[in-house]
C-alpha positions as CSV (number, residue, x, y, z in Angstrom):
1,M,15.5,-8.6,22.4
2,A,15.1,-10.8,19.3
3,P,15.9,-14.5,19.4
4,S,19.5,-15.3,18.4
5,F,18.4,-17.6,15.5
6,I,17.1,-14.6,13.5
7,R,19.9,-13.3,11.4
8,N,18.1,-10.5,9.6
9,Q,15.4,-8.9,11.8
10,P,14.0,-6.4,9.1
11,D,13.5,-9.3,6.6
12,F,12.0,-11.5,9.3
13,V,9.4,-8.9,10.3
14,L,8.7,-8.1,6.6
15,G,8.1,-11.8,6.0
16,L,5.7,-12.1,8.9
17,L,3.8,-9.1,7.6
18,Y,3.5,-10.8,4.1
19,I,2.3,-14.0,5.8
20,L,-0.2,-12.1,7.8
21,A,-1.6,-10.1,4.8
22,G,-1.5,-13.0,2.4
23,G,-3.2,-15.3,4.9
24,G,-5.8,-12.7,5.6
25,F,-6.6,-12.2,2.0
26,A,-6.7,-16.0,1.3
27,A,-9.0,-16.5,4.3
28,A,-11.3,-13.8,3.2
29,A,-11.4,-15.0,-0.4
30,S,-12.2,-18.6,0.7
31,R,-15.7,-17.4,1.6
32,Y,-16.4,-16.9,-2.1
33,D,-17.0,-19.5,-4.8
34,M,-13.6,-20.7,-6.1
35,G,-14.7,-22.2,-9.4
36,T,-12.1,-23.9,-11.5
37,L,-9.0,-22.8,-13.4
38,A,-11.0,-22.7,-16.6
39,Y,-14.0,-21.0,-15.0
40,M,-12.7,-18.9,-12.1
41,G,-15.1,-17.9,-9.4
42,P,-14.9,-14.5,-7.6
43,G,-12.7,-16.1,-4.8
44,Y,-10.2,-17.8,-7.1
45,F,-7.8,-15.0,-8.0
46,P,-7.7,-13.3,-4.5
47,F,-7.2,-16.7,-2.8
48,M,-4.3,-17.6,-5.1
49,L,-2.8,-14.1,-4.8
50,G,-3.1,-14.3,-1.0
51,T,-1.6,-17.8,-0.9
52,L,1.3,-16.6,-3.1
53,L,1.9,-13.6,-0.9
54,A,2.0,-15.8,2.2
55,A,4.4,-18.2,0.4
56,I,6.7,-15.3,-0.5
57,G,6.5,-14.2,3.2
58,A,7.5,-17.7,4.4
59,W,10.4,-17.7,2.0
60,I,11.6,-14.3,3.3
61,V,11.3,-15.5,6.9
62,L,13.3,-18.7,6.1
63,R,16.0,-16.6,4.4
64,A,16.1,-14.2,7.4
65,I,16.8,-17.2,9.7
66,L,19.0,-19.5,7.5
67,V,21.3,-17.1,5.5
68,R,24.5,-16.7,7.3
69,G,26.3,-13.4,7.4
70,V,26.3,-10.2,9.4
71,R,23.4,-9.9,11.8
72,V,21.1,-7.1,10.8
73,R,19.1,-5.5,13.6
74,L,15.7,-3.9,13.3
75,A,16.1,-0.1,13.5
76,P,13.9,1.8,16.0
77,W,10.7,3.1,14.5
78,N,10.4,6.7,13.5
79,L,7.0,7.5,14.9
80,R,6.9,10.9,13.2
81,S,7.3,9.5,9.8
82,L,4.9,6.6,10.5
83,L,2.2,9.1,11.6
84,W,2.7,11.2,8.4
85,M,2.4,8.2,6.2
86,V,-0.6,6.6,7.9
87,G,-2.2,10.1,8.2
88,S,-1.7,10.8,4.5
89,I,-3.5,7.6,3.5
90,I,-6.4,8.2,5.9
91,M,-6.7,11.8,4.6
92,F,-6.7,10.5,1.0
93,G,-9.6,8.2,1.8
94,L,-11.6,11.0,3.5
95,A,-10.8,13.6,0.8
96,L,-11.4,11.6,-2.3
97,Q,-15.2,12.0,-2.7
98,P,-15.6,15.7,-1.6
99,L,-12.4,17.0,-3.2
100,G,-11.8,14.8,-6.2
101,L,-8.9,12.6,-7.2
102,V,-6.6,15.4,-8.3
103,V,-6.7,17.4,-5.0
104,A,-6.7,14.2,-2.8
105,L,-3.6,12.9,-4.7
106,V,-1.8,16.2,-4.3
107,L,-2.6,16.3,-0.6
108,L,-1.5,12.6,-0.3
109,V,1.8,13.2,-1.9
110,I,2.5,16.4,0.1
111,L,1.7,14.8,3.5
112,A,3.5,11.6,2.7
113,S,6.6,13.6,1.6
114,L,6.7,15.3,5.0
115,A,7.6,11.9,6.4
116,S,11.0,12.1,4.7
117,H,14.0,13.8,6.2
118,E,15.0,14.8,2.6
119,F,11.7,16.8,1.9
120,T,11.9,19.4,-0.9
121,W,9.0,21.2,-2.5
122,K,10.3,20.8,-6.0
123,T,10.6,17.0,-5.7
124,T,7.2,16.8,-4.0
125,L,5.4,18.8,-6.6
126,V,7.0,16.9,-9.5
127,N,6.0,13.7,-7.8
128,A,2.4,14.9,-7.2
129,T,2.1,16.0,-10.9
130,V,3.3,12.6,-12.1
131,M,0.9,10.8,-9.7
132,V,-2.0,12.9,-10.8
133,V,-1.3,12.3,-14.6
134,L,-0.8,8.6,-14.1
135,N,-3.8,8.0,-11.8
136,V,-6.3,10.1,-13.7
137,G,-5.1,8.8,-17.0
138,G,-5.0,5.2,-15.9
139,F,-8.0,4.9,-13.6
140,V,-10.4,7.5,-14.9
141,Y,-9.8,7.5,-18.6
142,G,-8.0,4.1,-19.1
143,L,-10.2,1.9,-16.9
144,S,-13.2,4.2,-16.8
145,I,-13.5,4.1,-13.0
146,P,-16.0,6.7,-11.9
147,F,-13.7,8.7,-9.5
148,P,-14.6,12.3,-9.1
149,V,-11.7,14.1,-10.8
150,L,-12.2,17.6,-9.4
151,P,-14.2,19.0,-6.5
152,Q,-17.9,19.5,-7.1
153,I,-18.6,23.2,-6.8
154,A,-22.2,23.8,-5.9
155,A,-23.9,26.6,-7.7
156,F,-25.2,29.1,-5.3
157,P,-28.2,31.2,-6.5
158,L,-27.6,34.9,-6.3
């Protein structure tokens, strides 16, 4: 049972997650040299980004408490969908090196799409194609990040 002062439970929880993530990033970044605004150190940008994320979270929490209106309750969690989403991300991380970015992204989109109650193969395959084109184009060719694009097929001597 949530306290009665929380008017919008989903926003309240979301704001707390932002505060937690932003605070964690800011705390981790504070271990690095900050530098100055003119000469930023490696910790400056992640610290500022984490602080901004935590501030946005605090604003969302305050809005969830202070804005008057109809009370919005937090819906029960759909564990099936949550497991598909988390599992697809774990699978992507494990599959990236051996299978390459293209195959790992296609698997990620297919498994994440299974979390939806509105799953269709056509939408999933279009989404996977767009993700592959944008990610390979942006990260591999645009930013020159050395991701393996396709699986490495070992040559077997005959």
